[in-house]
LUMFIVO-985751 format. One record per residue (C-alpha): residue number from 1; x, y, z. Coordinates in Angstrom, 3 decimals. Example, Ala and Ser with C-alpha at 12.3 -4.5 7.8 and 13.67 -1.06 7.14 Angstrom:
2
   num          u          v          w
     1     12.300     -4.500      7.800
     2     13.670     -1.060      7.140
# end
This chain:
442
   num          u          v          w
     1    -33.536     11.820    -19.529
     2    -30.855      9.103    -19.386
     3    -32.001      5.621    -20.341
     4    -30.969      2.310    -18.795
     5    -32.284     -0.486    -20.961
     6    -31.494     -4.172    -20.512
     7    -29.519     -3.468    -17.358
     8    -30.572     -6.769    -15.820
     9    -29.011     -8.669    -18.734
    10    -25.479     -7.472    -17.899
    11    -23.336    -10.260    -16.481
    12    -21.787     -9.809    -13.076
    13    -17.977     -9.412    -12.886
    14    -17.077    -10.102     -9.244
    15    -17.505     -6.602     -7.754
    16    -16.133     -7.673     -4.366
    17    -12.811     -8.707     -5.892
    18    -12.606     -5.461     -7.823
    19    -13.146     -3.466     -4.644
    20    -10.378     -5.372     -2.864
    21     -7.890     -4.937     -5.725
    22     -8.756     -1.267     -6.105
    23     -8.041     -0.749     -2.428
    24     -4.752     -2.652     -2.703
    25     -3.631     -0.507     -5.654
    26     -4.455      2.693     -3.806
    27     -2.708      1.514     -0.640
    28      0.412      0.525     -2.574
    29      0.571      3.925     -4.241
    30      0.034      5.750     -0.941
    31      2.884      3.751      0.580
    32      5.178      4.691     -2.274
    33      5.165      1.192     -3.756
    34      3.813      0.779     -7.292
    35      3.823     -2.800     -8.481
    36      2.594     -2.121    -12.004
    37     -0.007     -4.877    -11.596
    38     -3.295     -3.653    -13.018
    39     -6.451     -3.561    -10.936
    40     -7.855     -6.594    -12.715
    41     -5.453     -8.699    -14.755
    42     -6.862    -12.106    -13.929
    43     -8.715    -12.777    -17.166
    44     -7.209    -15.664    -19.066
    45     -6.274    -15.057    -22.689
    46     -9.475    -16.789    -23.759
    47    -11.823    -14.801    -21.507
    48    -13.621    -11.814    -22.930
    49    -13.314     -8.420    -21.296
    50    -16.528     -6.788    -20.193
    51    -16.414     -3.289    -21.685
    52    -18.320     -0.020    -21.370
    53    -18.430      2.161    -24.486
    54    -18.720      5.965    -24.430
    55    -19.548      7.224    -27.912
    56    -20.852      4.855    -30.583
    57    -20.711      6.619    -33.980
    58    -18.259      8.338    -36.348
    59    -14.719      7.920    -34.938
    60    -16.241      5.954    -32.063
    61    -17.600      3.352    -34.476
    62    -14.036      2.420    -35.474
    63    -13.027      1.972    -31.847
    64    -16.155     -0.042    -31.173
    65    -15.270     -2.254    -34.128
    66    -11.753     -2.616    -32.727
    67    -13.037     -4.103    -29.460
    68    -16.196     -5.857    -30.667
    69    -14.575     -9.254    -30.098
    70    -15.043     -8.610    -26.396
    71    -18.244     -8.512    -24.327
    72    -19.868     -5.087    -24.717
    73    -21.950     -4.676    -21.563
    74    -22.691     -0.935    -21.645
    75    -23.254      1.675    -24.358
    76    -23.481      5.431    -23.916
    77    -24.245      8.172    -26.426
    78    -25.884     11.580    -26.189
    79    -27.442     10.981    -29.610
    80    -30.342      8.544    -29.351
    81    -30.147      7.704    -33.052
    82    -26.558      6.564    -32.675
    83    -27.318      4.762    -29.435
    84    -30.259      2.843    -30.908
    85    -28.158      1.778    -33.878
    86    -25.382      0.432    -31.640
    87    -27.804     -1.315    -29.307
    88    -29.226     -3.245    -32.248
    89    -25.800     -4.800    -32.743
    90    -24.981     -5.277    -29.055
    91    -28.374     -6.333    -27.813
    92    -27.324     -7.390    -24.327
    93    -25.725     -4.059    -23.430
    94    -27.261     -1.597    -20.993
    95    -27.770      1.800    -22.641
    96    -27.226      5.258    -21.205
    97    -27.165      8.867    -22.335
    98    -24.935     10.023    -19.443
    99    -21.595      8.255    -18.968
   100    -21.425      9.413    -15.359
   101    -24.503      7.335    -14.632
   102    -23.195      4.395    -16.646
   103    -19.877      4.331    -14.824
   104    -21.604      4.666    -11.458
   105    -24.009      1.796    -12.130
   106    -21.975     -0.543    -14.322
   107    -18.306     -0.194    -13.281
   108    -18.416     -3.121    -10.854
   109    -19.736     -5.339    -13.657
   110    -17.079     -4.299    -16.171
   111    -13.334     -4.558    -16.747
   112    -12.666     -1.554    -18.979
   113    -14.013      1.426    -20.850
   114    -13.516      2.871    -24.345
   115    -13.962      6.658    -24.634
   116    -14.508      8.234    -28.055
   117    -16.090     11.643    -27.569
   118    -15.367     15.281    -28.330
   119    -12.144     16.325    -26.583
   120    -13.812     18.241    -23.756
   121    -15.374     14.994    -22.469
   122    -12.201     12.875    -22.488
   123    -10.947     13.716    -19.011
   124    -14.344     13.889    -17.233
   125    -15.185     10.400    -18.487
   126    -11.711      8.904    -18.057
   127    -11.075     10.121    -14.505
   128    -14.380      8.675    -13.316
   129    -13.620      5.363    -14.994
   130    -10.061      5.173    -13.662
   131    -11.190      5.999    -10.130
   132    -13.751      3.191    -10.482
   133    -10.903      0.792    -11.297
   134    -11.618      0.396    -15.006
   135     -8.914     -0.134    -17.594
   136     -9.167      2.816    -19.964
   137     -8.836      3.392    -23.705
   138     -9.302      7.040    -24.730
   139     -9.091      8.793    -28.072
   140     -6.474     11.429    -28.845
   141     -5.587     14.017    -27.760
   142     -5.743     12.389    -24.362
   143     -7.379     15.466    -22.836
   144     -8.629     18.955    -23.562
   145     -6.149     20.703    -21.242
   146     -2.577     20.126    -20.115
   147     -3.525     19.802    -16.459
   148     -6.073     17.105    -17.298
   149     -3.405     15.009    -19.046
   150     -1.238     15.053    -15.928
   151     -4.209     14.171    -13.714
   152     -5.083     11.134    -15.853
   153     -1.487      9.917    -16.014
   154     -1.095     10.138    -12.244
   155     -4.487      8.574    -11.527
   156     -3.898      5.621    -13.853
   157     -0.584      4.916    -12.143
   158     -2.172      5.235     -8.719
   159     -4.987      2.822     -9.604
   160     -2.800      0.410    -11.566
   161     -5.148      0.299    -14.542
   162     -4.101     -0.509    -18.110
   163     -4.373      2.496    -20.415
   164     -4.042      3.279    -24.109
   165     -4.539      6.486    -26.081
   166     -6.036      6.235    -29.552
   167     -2.967      6.824    -31.707
   168     -3.648      3.964    -34.078
   169     -0.690      4.719    -36.365
   170      1.666      3.908    -33.459
   171      0.894      0.243    -34.082
   172      1.901      0.294    -37.763
   173      5.198     -1.267    -38.858
   174      6.577      1.827    -40.634
   175      6.768      3.911    -37.463
   176      8.698      1.118    -35.784
   177     11.226      0.872    -38.602
   178     11.771      4.669    -38.520
   179     12.358      4.592    -34.757
   180     14.953      1.853    -35.230
   181     16.772      3.823    -37.930
   182     16.883      7.045    -35.934
   183     17.998      5.274    -32.774
   184     20.661      3.298    -34.679
   185     22.596      6.515    -35.292
   186     22.302      6.308    -39.085
   187     21.367     10.008    -39.202
   188     24.047     11.059    -36.727
   189     22.996     13.600    -34.103
   190     19.416     14.712    -34.724
   191     19.084     18.299    -33.572
   192     16.169     19.345    -35.761
   193     12.772     17.833    -36.567
   194      9.965     19.242    -38.703
   195      6.378     17.976    -38.450
   196      3.577     19.243    -40.679
   197     -0.041     18.437    -41.533
   198     -1.903     20.091    -44.389
   199     -5.229     20.308    -42.605
   200     -7.093     23.262    -41.129
   201     -9.552     22.810    -38.273
   202    -10.399     26.382    -37.379
   203    -12.075     29.624    -38.320
   204    -15.645     30.791    -37.969
   205    -17.774     33.020    -35.762
   206    -20.409     32.299    -33.161
   207    -23.770     31.502    -34.752
   208    -26.103     34.494    -34.782
   209    -29.172     32.504    -33.808
   210    -30.119     29.339    -31.987
   211    -31.697     26.368    -33.740
   212    -34.185     23.913    -32.261
   213    -32.433     20.976    -30.637
   214    -33.261     17.713    -32.452
   215    -35.354     15.338    -30.363
   216    -32.724     12.606    -30.605
   217    -29.923     14.815    -29.193
   218    -29.353     15.665    -25.525
   219    -27.659     19.018    -26.037
   220    -27.062     19.682    -22.343
   221    -25.205     16.378    -21.991
   222    -23.249     17.081    -25.172
   223    -22.052     20.363    -23.632
   224    -21.224     18.506    -20.433
   225    -18.366     20.328    -18.664
   226    -18.405     23.270    -21.108
   227    -20.284     26.532    -20.488
   228    -23.841     26.637    -21.762
   229    -24.457     27.920    -25.277
   230    -27.370     27.566    -27.710
   231    -27.495     24.679    -30.135
   232    -26.692     25.549    -33.764
   233    -27.300     23.000    -36.495
   234    -24.113     21.788    -38.203
   235    -21.793     23.999    -36.147
   236    -20.787     21.666    -33.321
   237    -22.287     18.165    -33.343
   238    -21.293     15.795    -34.832
   239    -18.173     16.936    -36.709
   240    -17.335     20.627    -36.423
   241    -16.550     20.849    -32.703
   242    -12.779     20.648    -33.304
   243    -12.810     24.243    -34.563
   244    -13.940     25.628    -31.185
   245    -11.680     26.247    -28.183
   246    -14.436     25.192    -25.782
   247    -14.616     21.697    -27.272
   248    -11.437     20.951    -29.244
   249     -7.910     22.142    -29.994
   250     -7.966     22.670    -33.750
   251     -5.603     20.899    -36.146
   252     -2.811     20.693    -33.585
   253     -5.080     18.860    -31.146
   254     -6.508     16.657    -33.866
   255     -3.312     15.583    -35.626
   256     -0.411     16.460    -33.331
   257     -0.575     13.239    -31.327
   258     -0.406     11.195    -34.540
   259      2.519     12.969    -36.191
   260      4.506     14.206    -33.185
   261      4.285     10.707    -31.758
   262      7.032      9.586    -34.149
   263      9.761     12.035    -32.996
   264      8.658     11.607    -29.380
   265      9.199      7.873    -29.685
   266     12.352      7.942    -31.796
   267     14.090     10.693    -29.810
   268     12.844      9.869    -26.302
   269     11.235     13.271    -25.927
   270      9.092     14.262    -22.969
   271      8.833     17.895    -21.815
   272     10.049     20.872    -23.862
   273     11.857     23.720    -22.151
   274     10.536     26.385    -24.519
   275      7.561     26.840    -26.823
   276      6.436     29.670    -29.081
   277      3.893     29.912    -31.883
   278      2.873     32.124    -34.767
   279     -0.326     32.324    -36.738
   280     -3.235     34.656    -37.448
   281     -4.747     36.951    -34.867
   282     -6.026     34.931    -31.920
   283     -9.788     34.430    -32.059
   284    -11.575     34.062    -28.710
   285    -13.863     31.284    -29.969
   286    -12.217     29.376    -32.805
   287     -8.832     27.818    -33.506
   288     -6.450     29.102    -36.226
   289     -6.564     27.864    -39.809
   290     -2.761     27.833    -39.896
   291     -0.136     27.586    -37.181
   292      3.618     27.236    -36.677
   293      4.870     26.072    -33.283
   294      8.531     25.927    -32.270
   295      9.551     23.655    -29.394
   296     12.951     23.247    -27.778
   297     13.683     19.959    -26.023
   298     16.675     19.378    -23.735
   299     19.376     16.742    -24.124
   300     18.337     13.195    -23.183
   301     21.116     10.810    -22.098
   302     23.414     10.670    -25.164
   303     21.003     12.557    -27.425
   304     21.622     16.276    -27.994
   305     19.014     19.031    -27.547
   306     16.544     19.160    -30.411
   307     14.356     21.831    -31.995
   308     10.980     20.555    -33.175
   309      8.813     22.708    -35.451
   310      5.141     22.008    -36.145
   311      3.249     23.470    -39.122
   312     -0.397     23.042    -40.056
   313     -3.138     24.303    -42.348
   314     -2.256     27.356    -44.402
   315      1.271     27.490    -42.937
   316      2.579     24.078    -44.041
   317      5.902     24.151    -45.933
   318      6.535     23.164    -49.550
   319     10.148     22.192    -48.888
   320     11.898     20.916    -45.771
   321     15.670     20.404    -45.395
   322     16.071     21.149    -49.109
   323     13.538     18.525    -50.193
   324     10.137     19.038    -51.752
   325      7.618     17.397    -49.475
   326      3.978     16.237    -49.638
   327      1.162     17.752    -47.609
   328      1.920     15.937    -44.355
   329      4.915     14.220    -42.810
   330      7.897     14.219    -40.469
   331     11.498     15.142    -41.347
   332     14.398     14.232    -39.060
   333     17.491     16.326    -39.818
   334     20.722     14.793    -38.542
   335     24.411     15.515    -38.817
   336     24.833     12.568    -41.229
   337     21.604     12.774    -43.199
   338     17.853     13.321    -43.144
   339     14.862     11.027    -43.035
   340     11.344     11.821    -44.251
   341      8.528      9.677    -42.898
   342      4.862      9.433    -43.742
   343      2.424      7.034    -42.142
   344      3.333      4.271    -44.592
   345      6.929      4.777    -45.778
   346     10.220      6.587    -45.281
   347     12.985      8.074    -47.466
   348     16.589      8.863    -46.622
   349     18.556     11.863    -47.904
   350     20.878     12.524    -49.621
   351     19.745      9.698    -51.879
   352     23.241      9.023    -53.185
   353     24.673      8.549    -49.713
   354     21.941      6.112    -48.675
   355     21.605      4.293    -52.008
   356     22.951      1.065    -50.493
   357     21.534      1.608    -47.018
   358     20.781     -1.532    -45.044
   359     18.185     -0.982    -42.299
   360     19.254     -1.960    -38.803
   361     18.060     -5.174    -37.227
   362     14.415     -5.015    -36.239
   363     14.312     -4.704    -32.465
   364     10.768     -3.411    -31.945
   365      8.263     -6.253    -32.336
   366      5.467     -5.674    -34.787
   367      2.182     -4.906    -33.109
   368     -0.592     -7.441    -32.695
   369     -2.911     -4.516    -33.433
   370     -3.590     -1.223    -31.715
   371     -6.782     -2.252    -29.944
   372     -5.509     -5.809    -29.503
   373     -2.518     -4.502    -27.511
   374     -4.835     -2.864    -25.011
   375     -7.128     -5.891    -24.796
   376     -4.192     -8.233    -24.212
   377     -2.660     -5.923    -21.608
   378     -5.952     -5.735    -19.736
   379     -5.963     -9.524    -19.554
   380     -2.339    -10.294    -18.695
   381     -0.873     -7.062    -17.333
   382      1.574     -6.556    -20.215
   383      2.548     -3.044    -21.290
   384      0.841     -0.949    -23.928
   385      2.950      1.330    -26.095
   386      0.718      4.412    -25.767
   387     -0.168      4.225    -22.098
   388     -1.236      7.420    -20.334
   389      2.261      8.080    -18.990
   390      3.733      8.241    -22.498
   391      0.684      9.661    -24.246
   392     -0.015     12.071    -21.405
   393      3.387     13.713    -21.841
   394      2.911     13.724    -25.615
   395     -0.509     15.358    -25.253
   396      0.865     17.942    -22.825
   397      3.469     19.036    -25.378
   398      0.974     19.070    -28.239
   399     -1.485     21.222    -26.295
   400      1.295     23.550    -25.119
   401      1.585     24.820    -28.692
   402     -1.929     26.240    -28.506
   403     -1.192     27.778    -25.108
   404      1.809     29.585    -26.620
   405     -0.313     30.718    -29.558
   406     -3.111     32.062    -27.366
   407     -0.741     33.960    -25.071
   408      1.276     35.336    -27.983
   409      4.493     34.748    -26.051
   410      7.493     32.450    -26.026
   411      6.982     30.244    -22.975
   412      9.769     29.098    -20.691
   413      8.258     25.770    -19.721
   414      8.675     23.907    -16.440
   415      7.148     20.596    -17.446
   416      7.516     18.930    -14.062
   417      5.406     21.614    -12.395
   418      3.190     22.527    -15.378
   419      4.230     26.166    -15.274
   420      5.228     28.792    -17.807
   421      7.746     30.470    -15.532
   422      7.888     33.707    -17.539
   423      4.205     33.988    -18.401
   424      1.650     33.750    -15.572
   425     -1.141     34.617    -18.012
   426     -0.658     31.170    -19.552
   427     -2.206     29.565    -16.467
   428     -5.739     30.225    -17.678
   429     -5.090     28.031    -20.727
   430     -3.427     25.180    -18.822
   431     -6.603     24.276    -16.953
   432    -10.252     25.256    -16.984
   433    -13.429     25.637    -14.986
   434    -16.108     22.973    -15.217
   435    -19.837     23.150    -14.925
   436    -20.919     21.676    -11.582
   437    -21.050     17.898    -11.700
   438    -18.387     17.540    -14.388
   439    -15.223     18.369    -12.454
   440    -11.851     16.721    -13.107
   441     -9.779     16.670     -9.936
   442     -6.486     15.088     -8.961
# end
């Protein structure tokens, strides 16, 4: 059963004002006027945000650490061991096993929410929080399906909340310097980009037998919106869920938003017009251990059309654009030269041509910190660099690669209407059914 400890210790956060602002945001959107003013941006720079936390361990522990300077008023985890550990640190926080209950009971006392769960819970948690008027931070990929990403982007705009997807590398200086170089024209016209990650989240068969569910784990809540299946020790919770279509999106879902973020930012990408993929035989339960995805993006303003190719796992390249490359990275191929980028550095080719290269003037301010950007924006209404409009479109494109792989067809993609115009069978992979009580609706 869900728990609700220390609820009376949670400080009030002016629920009447929140209700008024939420109504104003909705009315403005309905009237076709979006001011961009978040639901609650009245906190002074010195005030602490009151935050709800969904997920407290593993990747979630890093996000919790990133916002621990604020006032943590609610904690939620389906694993009682994790929840107890977090509540020892944040003693004044109400504790829950079910985030639906936490959002329902605590939203009017809070300013924002941080969601760090398995992918299949991202949208069910985020849509409830956004509709409750909470600023929202959510781990990558933003959602489990393409339709969910569009729903969250539209809802966050409608409600005027501040949003940020967990692409922490976006805040690092190196990505900003690469964007400046590409956009300066130093590489000429970039018509080709290669992105690869030497990692393989996939493979495996359904467990042959069920295991007893540990007393500290609420397995039904962990499944949440996904169809029921027996618990199997070490196969899903806490770390292996990314391998399974019902819960994750394999390596592409795990790493695509980190690495494809760089060309999306540098080249002003949004929706591809075509997507096709190759890999092993499609497995009905688990993701591939190696994948190649080929996207075609249209021209953008003065930028020409560009082909972007993703590789992962067993299908990562040894050389790209004539250069030997490490296990992960991004290569921009332009008419005047190429640029390889990792998380921490970049190299220009041919080396002789760029031996005396002087980087362009820095025009993108260095970040105050990934989590700090979101916290500041929640307080003063400033922009975040990975809001759900930007990161929603990025996530849609990332997830489209798996849709192409699972259909086995080249998809002619209508991004505005979320439709593979030549492949109606793709529809089943663009959205999904939810168990009753967990629905994600526009």
